[in-house]
C-alpha positions as CSV (number, residue, x, y, z in Angstrom):
1,X,0.0,-0.1,0.1
2,X,1.3,3.4,-0.9
3,X,0.9,6.2,1.7
4,X,1.7,10.0,1.6
5,X,4.9,9.4,3.7
6,X,6.2,6.9,1.2
7,X,6.9,3.3,1.3
8,X,9.4,2.1,3.9
9,X,12.7,1.8,2.2
10,X,14.1,-1.7,2.9
11,X,17.8,-1.7,3.0
12,X,18.2,2.1,3.5
13,X,19.5,1.5,6.9
14,X,21.6,-1.3,6.1
15,X,24.4,-0.3,8.3
16,X,22.1,-0.6,11.3
17,X,21.5,-4.4,10.9
18,X,22.9,-6.2,13.7
19,X,25.9,-8.0,12.4
20,X,25.4,-11.1,14.5
21,X,24.9,-12.5,11.0
22,X,28.6,-12.0,9.7
23,X,31.3,-14.2,11.0
24,X,34.0,-12.6,13.2
25,X,36.8,-14.7,11.6
26,X,37.8,-14.6,8.2
27,X,36.5,-17.9,6.8
28,X,36.4,-19.6,3.5
29,X,34.0,-18.7,0.7
30,X,32.3,-21.5,-1.2
31,X,30.2,-21.1,-4.3
32,X,27.0,-22.9,-5.6
33,X,25.9,-22.3,-9.3
34,X,23.4,-24.7,-11.2
35,X,24.8,-23.6,-14.6
36,X,28.4,-24.4,-13.6
37,X,30.2,-27.6,-15.0
38,X,30.8,-28.9,-11.3
39,X,33.7,-28.8,-9.1
40,X,35.0,-28.6,-5.4
41,X,33.1,-25.3,-4.6
42,X,36.1,-23.1,-4.3
43,X,35.4,-20.6,-7.1
44,X,32.6,-19.8,-9.5
45,X,34.5,-21.8,-12.2
46,X,34.6,-24.8,-9.9
47,X,31.2,-24.2,-8.0
48,X,29.1,-26.9,-6.8
49,X,26.2,-27.5,-9.3
50,X,23.4,-28.2,-6.6
51,X,22.5,-27.7,-3.0
52,X,22.9,-31.6,-2.7
53,X,26.5,-31.2,-3.8
54,X,27.7,-29.1,-1.1
55,X,30.2,-30.9,1.1
56,X,29.2,-29.8,4.5
57,X,32.1,-31.5,6.0
58,X,34.3,-28.8,4.5
59,X,32.1,-25.9,5.7
60,X,32.7,-24.6,9.1
61,X,31.8,-21.6,11.4
62,X,32.8,-18.2,9.9
63,X,32.5,-19.7,6.3
64,X,30.2,-18.4,3.5
65,X,28.3,-20.4,1.0
66,X,27.5,-18.1,-2.0
67,X,24.8,-18.8,-4.3
68,X,24.7,-17.5,-7.9
69,X,21.7,-15.5,-9.0
70,X,23.1,-15.2,-12.6
71,X,22.9,-11.8,-14.2
72,X,19.4,-11.2,-13.4
73,X,17.9,-14.2,-11.7
74,X,18.4,-18.0,-11.4
75,X,15.9,-20.7,-10.0
76,X,17.0,-23.6,-7.9
77,X,14.2,-26.3,-7.7
78,X,15.5,-28.0,-4.8
79,X,15.5,-27.8,-0.9
80,X,18.7,-26.2,0.8
81,X,19.2,-28.4,3.8
82,X,22.0,-26.8,5.7
83,X,24.1,-29.5,7.1
84,X,26.5,-27.9,9.4
85,X,25.9,-25.5,12.4
86,X,27.9,-22.5,12.9
87,X,29.1,-21.3,16.4
88,X,27.9,-18.4,18.8
89,X,29.5,-15.3,17.1
90,X,30.7,-17.0,14.2
91,X,27.6,-18.0,11.8
92,X,27.8,-20.1,8.8
93,X,26.5,-17.5,6.2
94,X,24.4,-18.6,3.2
95,X,24.1,-15.8,0.9
96,X,23.2,-14.4,-2.7
97,X,26.1,-14.0,-5.0
98,X,27.7,-10.4,-4.9
99,X,30.0,-10.6,-7.9
100,X,29.0,-9.5,-11.6
101,X,27.3,-12.3,-13.4
102,X,26.1,-13.9,-10.1
103,X,24.4,-10.9,-8.4
104,X,21.0,-11.5,-9.7
105,X,18.2,-12.8,-7.5
106,X,18.5,-16.4,-6.1
107,X,15.1,-18.0,-6.4
108,X,14.7,-21.3,-4.3
109,X,11.4,-22.7,-5.4
110,X,9.6,-25.4,-3.5
111,X,7.4,-26.2,-6.5
112,X,4.6,-27.1,-4.0
113,X,6.3,-30.4,-3.4
114,X,9.2,-29.9,-1.1
115,X,8.4,-29.5,2.7
116,X,10.8,-26.4,3.0
117,X,12.9,-24.3,0.7
118,X,15.6,-23.8,3.2
119,X,16.2,-25.8,6.5
120,X,18.6,-24.5,9.0
121,X,20.9,-25.8,11.7
122,X,22.0,-23.6,14.6
123,X,24.0,-20.4,14.1
124,X,23.3,-20.0,10.5
125,X,22.5,-16.7,8.5
126,X,20.6,-16.5,5.3
127,X,21.3,-13.2,3.5
128,X,19.9,-12.1,0.3
129,X,21.6,-8.6,0.6
130,X,23.2,-7.2,-2.5
131,X,24.1,-3.6,-2.4
132,X,21.2,-3.0,0.2
133,X,18.6,-4.8,-2.0
134,X,16.8,-8.1,-1.5
135,X,18.4,-10.4,-4.0
136,X,16.7,-13.8,-2.7
137,X,13.3,-15.1,-3.1
138,X,11.8,-18.1,-1.4
139,X,8.6,-19.5,-2.6
140,X,6.1,-22.2,-2.8
141,X,7.0,-24.7,-0.1
142,X,4.5,-27.2,1.5
143,X,5.6,-26.2,4.9
144,X,7.4,-23.1,6.0
145,X,9.7,-21.4,3.6
146,X,12.7,-21.1,5.9
147,X,12.5,-23.5,8.9
148,X,14.8,-24.2,12.0
149,X,13.9,-26.8,14.6
150,X,16.1,-25.2,17.2
151,X,17.0,-21.7,15.8
152,X,19.8,-20.8,18.1
153,X,21.5,-17.8,16.5
154,X,19.7,-17.9,13.2
155,X,19.6,-14.9,11.2
156,X,17.4,-14.0,7.9
157,X,18.0,-10.8,6.3
158,X,16.9,-9.2,2.9
159,X,14.9,-12.3,1.9
160,X,11.5,-12.3,0.1
161,X,9.3,-15.3,1.5
162,X,5.9,-15.8,-0.3
163,X,3.5,-18.4,-1.0
164,X,4.8,-20.9,1.5
165,X,2.9,-23.3,3.5
166,X,-0.3,-25.3,2.8
167,X,-3.0,-27.6,4.6
168,X,-0.6,-30.4,3.9
169,X,2.2,-28.8,6.0
170,X,3.7,-31.1,8.7
171,X,2.4,-30.3,12.1
172,X,0.3,-27.4,10.6
173,X,3.5,-25.1,10.4
174,X,2.6,-23.7,7.2
175,X,4.4,-20.1,7.7
176,X,6.6,-17.9,5.9
177,X,9.3,-18.4,8.5
178,X,9.3,-20.7,11.4
179,X,11.8,-20.7,14.3
180,X,11.2,-23.6,16.6
181,X,13.1,-22.3,19.6
182,X,13.9,-18.7,19.1
183,X,15.7,-18.1,22.4
184,X,19.3,-17.2,21.6
185,X,20.1,-14.2,19.4
186,X,17.8,-14.9,16.5
187,X,17.0,-12.1,14.0
188,X,14.6,-11.5,11.2
189,X,15.5,-8.3,9.4
190,X,14.8,-6.2,6.0
191,X,12.8,-9.0,4.8
192,X,9.4,-9.1,2.9
193,X,6.9,-11.9,4.2
194,X,3.7,-12.0,2.1
195,X,0.9,-14.2,0.9
196,X,1.9,-17.1,3.0
197,X,-0.7,-19.8,4.1
198,X,-0.6,-18.7,7.8
199,X,1.7,-16.7,9.7
200,X,4.4,-14.4,8.1
201,X,6.8,-15.1,11.1
202,X,6.1,-17.9,13.7
203,X,8.3,-18.7,16.6
204,X,7.9,-21.0,19.5
205,X,10.5,-21.1,22.6
206,X,10.5,-20.2,26.2
207,X,8.1,-17.6,27.6
208,X,10.5,-14.9,28.3
209,X,13.5,-14.3,30.6
210,X,15.1,-11.1,29.0
211,X,14.2,-8.4,26.4
212,X,15.8,-8.5,23.0
213,X,17.0,-12.2,22.9
214,X,15.4,-12.3,19.3
215,X,14.9,-9.1,17.1
216,X,12.3,-8.8,14.3
217,X,12.8,-5.3,12.5
218,X,12.6,-3.4,9.3
219,X,10.3,-6.0,7.7
220,X,7.3,-5.7,5.4
221,X,4.8,-8.4,6.5
222,X,1.5,-8.3,4.7
223,X,-1.3,-10.2,2.9
224,X,-0.8,-13.4,5.1
225,X,-3.8,-15.5,6.1
226,X,-3.0,-15.7,9.8
227,X,-0.8,-13.6,12.1
228,X,2.0,-11.2,10.8
229,X,4.1,-12.1,13.7
230,X,3.2,-15.0,16.2
231,X,5.9,-15.5,18.9
232,X,6.8,-16.4,22.7
233,X,8.6,-14.2,25.0
234,X,11.9,-12.4,24.7
235,X,11.1,-10.4,21.2
236,X,12.1,-7.2,20.3
237,X,9.7,-6.2,17.5
238,X,10.3,-2.8,15.9
239,X,10.3,-0.6,12.7
240,X,8.1,-3.0,10.7
241,X,5.1,-2.6,8.4
242,X,2.4,-5.1,9.2
243,X,-0.9,-5.2,7.3
244,X,-3.8,-6.9,5.6
245,X,-3.9,-9.7,8.0
246,X,-7.3,-11.9,7.4
247,X,-8.4,-15.1,6.3
248,X,-7.8,-14.8,2.6
249,X,-9.5,-17.2,0.3
250,X,-7.4,-20.3,-0.2
251,X,-5.3,-19.5,3.0
252,X,-5.0,-21.0,6.4
253,X,-7.5,-20.8,9.3
254,X,-6.7,-18.8,12.4
255,X,-7.1,-15.7,14.5
256,X,-5.3,-13.0,12.4
257,X,-3.5,-10.3,14.5
258,X,-0.7,-8.2,13.2
259,X,1.4,-9.1,16.2
260,X,0.5,-11.9,18.6
261,X,3.2,-12.0,21.3
262,X,2.6,-14.6,24.0
263,X,5.0,-14.6,26.9
264,X,6.9,-12.2,29.0
265,X,9.7,-9.6,28.1
266,X,8.3,-8.5,24.9
267,X,8.8,-5.0,23.5
268,X,6.9,-3.7,20.5
269,X,7.5,-0.4,19.2
270,X,7.8,2.0,16.1
271,X,5.7,-0.3,13.9
272,X,2.9,0.7,11.5
273,X,0.0,-1.7,11.6
274,X,-2.9,-1.7,9.5
275,X,-6.0,-3.9,8.5
276,X,-5.7,-6.9,10.9
277,X,-8.8,-9.1,11.2
278,X,-8.9,-9.3,15.0
279,X,-6.1,-7.0,16.7
280,X,-3.3,-4.7,15.8
281,X,-1.2,-6.1,18.7
282,X,-2.2,-9.0,21.1
283,X,-0.1,-9.8,24.0
284,X,-0.7,-12.6,26.7
285,X,2.0,-13.0,29.3
286,X,1.1,-16.8,29.7
287,X,2.5,-17.7,33.0
288,X,0.3,-17.8,36.0
289,X,1.3,-15.4,38.9
290,X,4.4,-14.2,37.1
291,X,5.2,-10.4,36.0
292,X,4.4,-9.8,32.4
293,X,7.1,-7.1,31.3
294,X,5.4,-6.0,28.2
295,X,6.4,-2.6,26.5
296,X,4.0,-1.4,23.6
297,X,4.8,2.1,22.4
298,X,5.3,4.4,19.4
299,X,3.1,2.2,17.2
300,X,0.7,3.5,14.5
301,X,-2.5,1.4,14.3
302,X,-5.2,2.1,11.7
303,X,-8.0,0.6,9.6
304,X,-8.8,1.4,6.1
305,X,-12.2,1.6,4.1
306,X,-11.1,-1.5,1.8
307,X,-10.8,-3.5,4.9
308,X,-14.0,-2.3,6.5
309,X,-15.9,-3.0,3.4
310,X,-15.2,-6.8,4.0
311,X,-17.1,-6.4,7.3
312,X,-14.0,-6.4,9.3
313,X,-13.6,-4.4,12.4
314,X,-10.2,-4.8,13.9
315,X,-9.2,-4.0,17.6
316,X,-6.1,-1.9,18.4
317,X,-4.0,-3.2,21.3
318,X,-5.2,-6.0,23.8
319,X,-3.1,-7.1,26.6
320,X,-5.1,-10.1,28.1
321,X,-4.5,-12.8,30.8
322,X,-6.0,-15.4,28.6
323,X,-3.9,-18.5,28.6
324,X,-2.8,-20.3,31.8
325,X,-2.3,-17.1,33.8
326,X,-4.4,-14.9,36.1
327,X,-2.3,-11.8,36.5
328,X,-0.7,-9.0,34.5
329,X,2.0,-6.6,35.9
330,X,4.7,-4.3,34.6
331,X,3.1,-3.4,31.6
332,X,3.4,0.0,29.5
333,X,1.1,1.0,26.7
334,X,2.1,4.5,25.8
335,X,2.4,6.9,22.8
336,X,0.5,5.0,20.4
337,X,-1.7,6.6,17.8
338,X,-4.8,4.5,17.2
339,X,-7.4,5.6,14.6
340,X,-10.4,4.4,12.9
341,X,-10.8,0.9,14.9
342,X,-14.1,-0.9,14.5
343,X,-13.7,-2.4,17.8
344,X,-11.8,-1.6,21.1
345,X,-8.8,0.7,20.8
346,X,-6.9,-0.4,23.9
347,X,-7.9,-3.2,26.3
348,X,-6.4,-4.6,29.4
349,X,-7.9,-7.6,30.9
350,X,-6.9,-9.8,33.9
351,X,-8.4,-10.8,37.2
352,X,-5.2,-9.3,38.9
353,X,-3.4,-6.4,37.7
354,X,-0.4,-4.4,39.1
355,X,1.7,-1.5,37.9
356,X,0.1,-1.1,34.4
357,X,0.3,2.2,32.8
358,X,-1.8,3.2,29.7
359,X,-0.6,6.9,29.0
360,X,0.0,9.2,26.1
361,X,-2.0,7.4,23.5
362,X,-4.2,8.9,20.9
363,X,-7.5,7.1,20.5
364,X,-9.5,8.9,17.7
365,X,-12.6,7.8,15.7
366,X,-12.7,4.3,17.2
367,X,-16.0,2.4,17.9
368,X,-17.6,-0.9,18.3
369,X,-20.8,-2.4,16.8
370,X,-21.2,-4.7,19.6
371,X,-23.5,-4.4,22.7
372,X,-22.7,-1.8,25.3
373,X,-22.0,1.2,23.0
374,X,-18.6,2.4,21.7
375,X,-15.8,1.0,23.6
376,X,-12.6,3.1,23.3
377,X,-10.7,1.8,26.4
378,X,-11.6,-1.5,27.9
379,X,-10.0,-2.0,31.3
380,X,-12.1,-4.8,32.8
381,X,-10.3,-4.8,36.1
382,X,-9.2,-1.5,37.2
383,X,-6.9,-2.3,40.2
384,X,-3.4,-1.2,39.6
385,X,-4.1,0.3,36.2
386,X,-3.1,3.8,35.4
387,X,-5.4,5.2,32.5
388,X,-4.2,9.0,32.1
389,X,-2.7,11.6,29.8
390,X,-4.5,10.0,26.7
391,X,-6.3,11.9,24.1
392,X,-9.9,10.3,23.8
393,X,-12.0,11.8,21.0
394,X,-15.0,10.2,19.0
395,X,-14.1,11.7,15.7
396,X,-16.8,11.8,13.2
397,X,-18.0,8.3,13.5
398,X,-16.7,6.8,16.9
399,X,-17.8,7.0,20.4
400,X,-16.7,8.0,23.8
401,X,-17.7,5.3,26.1
402,X,-15.2,3.5,28.4
403,X,-15.6,0.0,29.9
404,X,-14.0,0.2,33.5
405,X,-14.1,-3.0,35.6
406,X,-16.8,-4.6,33.7
407,X,-18.9,-1.4,33.4
408,X,-19.8,0.9,30.4
409,X,-19.7,4.6,31.2
410,X,-19.6,7.7,29.2
411,X,-16.1,9.4,29.2
412,X,-17.5,12.4,31.2
413,X,-18.6,9.9,33.8
414,X,-15.4,8.2,34.0
415,X,-13.3,11.3,34.6
416,X,-16.0,12.8,37.0
417,X,-15.6,9.7,39.2
418,X,-11.9,10.1,39.1
419,X,-11.2,6.7,37.6
420,X,-8.7,8.2,35.3
421,X,-7.8,10.6,32.6
422,X,-7.3,13.4,35.2
423,X,-4.7,14.9,32.9
424,X,-6.3,13.5,29.7
425,X,-7.3,15.5,26.7
426,X,-10.6,15.3,24.8
427,X,-10.1,17.9,22.1
428,X,-9.5,16.5,18.4
429,X,-6.0,16.2,17.3
430,X,-4.7,18.1,14.3
431,X,-3.2,15.4,12.0
432,X,-1.4,16.4,8.8
433,X,-4.2,14.7,7.1
434,X,-7.0,12.4,8.1
435,X,-10.1,11.1,6.6
436,X,-12.1,8.4,8.2
437,X,-10.8,4.9,7.1
438,X,-8.3,6.8,4.6
439,X,-5.5,4.5,3.0
440,X,-3.3,7.8,2.5
441,X,-3.8,9.6,5.8
442,X,-0.7,11.2,7.4
443,X,-1.1,11.0,11.2
444,X,1.9,13.3,12.1
445,X,0.7,16.0,14.0
446,X,0.6,19.6,12.6
447,X,2.6,22.4,14.0
448,X,-0.8,24.1,15.0
449,X,-1.7,21.2,17.3
450,X,-2.7,22.0,20.7
451,X,-4.5,18.9,21.9
452,X,-1.4,16.6,22.1
453,X,1.5,18.9,22.0
454,X,3.3,19.0,25.3
455,X,0.4,17.3,26.9
456,X,1.8,14.0,27.7
457,X,3.4,12.3,30.6
458,X,7.1,12.3,31.0
459,X,8.6,8.8,30.1
460,X,12.3,9.5,29.7
461,X,13.3,6.4,31.7
462,X,11.4,4.3,29.1
463,X,12.3,5.7,25.7
464,X,13.2,9.1,24.3
465,X,12.6,9.4,20.7
466,X,9.3,9.2,18.5
467,X,8.3,6.7,15.9
468,X,10.6,8.6,13.5
469,X,13.5,8.4,15.7
470,X,13.2,12.3,16.6
471,X,14.2,12.9,20.0
472,X,11.3,14.0,22.1
473,X,12.2,17.5,23.4
474,X,8.8,17.8,25.2
475,X,6.5,15.0,25.8
476,X,3.6,14.9,23.2
477,X,0.8,12.5,23.0
478,X,0.8,10.0,20.3
479,X,3.7,8.2,18.2
480,X,5.0,11.2,16.4
481,X,6.4,14.4,18.2
482,X,4.9,17.5,17.1
483,X,7.3,19.6,14.8
């Protein structure tokens, strides 16, 4: 989808990619070219002719296996099964060729027959980056396009993954990328995951333990038939564009969210999320009686007319004790801009809550068609929840009812009773441009905005920049700082 601010430029920030993917030592470079006469892999002239010819006994940590993409593109109709693991800090790198005549797009085609296109061992990097561009295409596998059973230290960068997964996928793992246990330094960056049978990126693993063990960033994830990202704990998810997640004809069945993060120690920030069947962001801490440690901030979340025309409503952010837990604590939902939702903008729900802050969010033109009126903020259990410094405005077609501890009440009653929003704003924000359900809205604040500018709570101990990376000199409401 094209927007007024322009499409996200994959590769423009190449220098910012975490170089866990590159070996620290100067290893050997090996070569694969299906047009070569065949040899020992030591040069393009002596390249291995197929993935099956690779002698993995010769490939060690720090080595690189380059695959020729020809002058424009080259198709490999076989499964790449990596037969050797790298080491921590010294990955084996599988990458698209970079030399002239070999720097076209590498296409690994499952043909609707092979279980995966690429099957990884631990500490392996898959890189399609050539001069900052994606030059590797993975497509049409029965199961996940790129799969790793354990996923310790795996990295995928600058790869397009599409049309992967099917109902015949083993174990139902019909996703674009599937990491079986993404606990130790995994990363997916600068990639395009689209039109896959279920999730764009799917990861199992532990429930948490620490922030940032796995990083998912600067990707475009769209047009998948279930979640854009589905993961457990320990994930940092930032600077992605995620959208058009619904049950597409011929796709898999599911409960499509933009991001479904189950577990503790998840941070989700600076994402643009649009048109998701169920939620933009859904977080469930999972573990009973444990702290959740969830941070959700600086995200732009919206719905468009094309999506609404399908009868799909979409909710914004939901942090819910849904699976095996009865409590939520240490949660921050801050400085998100949420507009044009057809259902709840923000919901916090658990039998027990402690240290939950919902502050500095723009909630504009959001509504629900269900019983109980238009629900903007659903905080079903109010103990230990701070709901303040938010801008809540019904816009031209939304509402101003808040559900608090199971009871719907008008916004005016909510504030009169002292339940929250004692420092909140109820005037309309001034966006650069906004039409209800518009696909080309620009939700940056205008210079003459007075509703959001300087009206937020100070959060410098949590983060200091807005979604564009600009330092917040004063604390404005919403994901973008006013100019």
